[in-house]
Residue, then its C-alpha position, 0 to 999 in steps of 0.5 A: m500499500s502507498i503513502l501518497r494518496k491517489d483518487h479510485v473514483v472508480g472504486t469509490g463510486g462504484a461499492a457507494l452505488a452497491g452499497g446504497a443499493a444493499g442498505a437500501a433494500i435492507g432498511a426495506v426489509v426491517a424498518g420500510p420506507p424510513g430504514m430505505a431510506v436510513g439504510g441507503v444513507v448508511g449504505v453508500a457511506l460503508g460502500a464508498t469507504a470499503g471501495d476506496r479501500i479495497a481500491e487502494a489495496r490493489d493498486r499495483r502503483e503504489n506512491l507512483g501512483h498519486f503523481q501519474q494522477i496530477y503530473q500534468s497540472m504541475p507547474y513545471y510540468r512541459a506539454g510535449n513530455d509525457w508520463h514516460d518522462y516524468a515518471p522515471a523523475y519521481r521514482y527516482g524521487l521517491e528512490t532517493y528518498e528512501k536512502y538520503g531522506p534525512e538529509s535536505f534536498a538541498d544537500s543531497e541536489s548534488m548526488l542526485q544530478g550526478a546519478w541523474e545525468a551517469n544513469a542516462r537519465f532513467g529512459s527519461r528525455l527531461s535533464w537534470l534542470e526539467a526533472r529536479p521538480a519532480v524529484e523535489h515534489a517527491w521529496r515535499s511529498m514524502d514529507e508531507a505524508l510522513g509528517k516531517a518538515e517541508h526540505e525547502p527548496r533552495p534559492r535559486 
């Protein structure tokens, strides 16, 4: 299961509808029309919660899925690049955070840049200057999810 939150609209919505229908049916049998209304509301809530948890558990993208859902809305996104360009940068940020996270991003940046360039950008078309915001975004997101103080971006 991932640490970073993803949206599971289909899983949540489908389970909410099924839960609402089941709750309404049970409520109607037990308490008539008022029971149907209460059962429907409770069923939707329980179904949505269960559906979201099941969808999250089955999502194989782990933390990378969070970024796949939002990368095109980020200020550093550039038209003409696609997920295959940004995925290696986010993955690199998540993997290096596990190893170097106790240090600040600024203190680790020189090493991060060197490894990015030495490893042929891990298949991405992004240069370090283009990938850097995505890598840093992964670090900041992990800090926030783990309740750590944010790594401050280096002044430019």
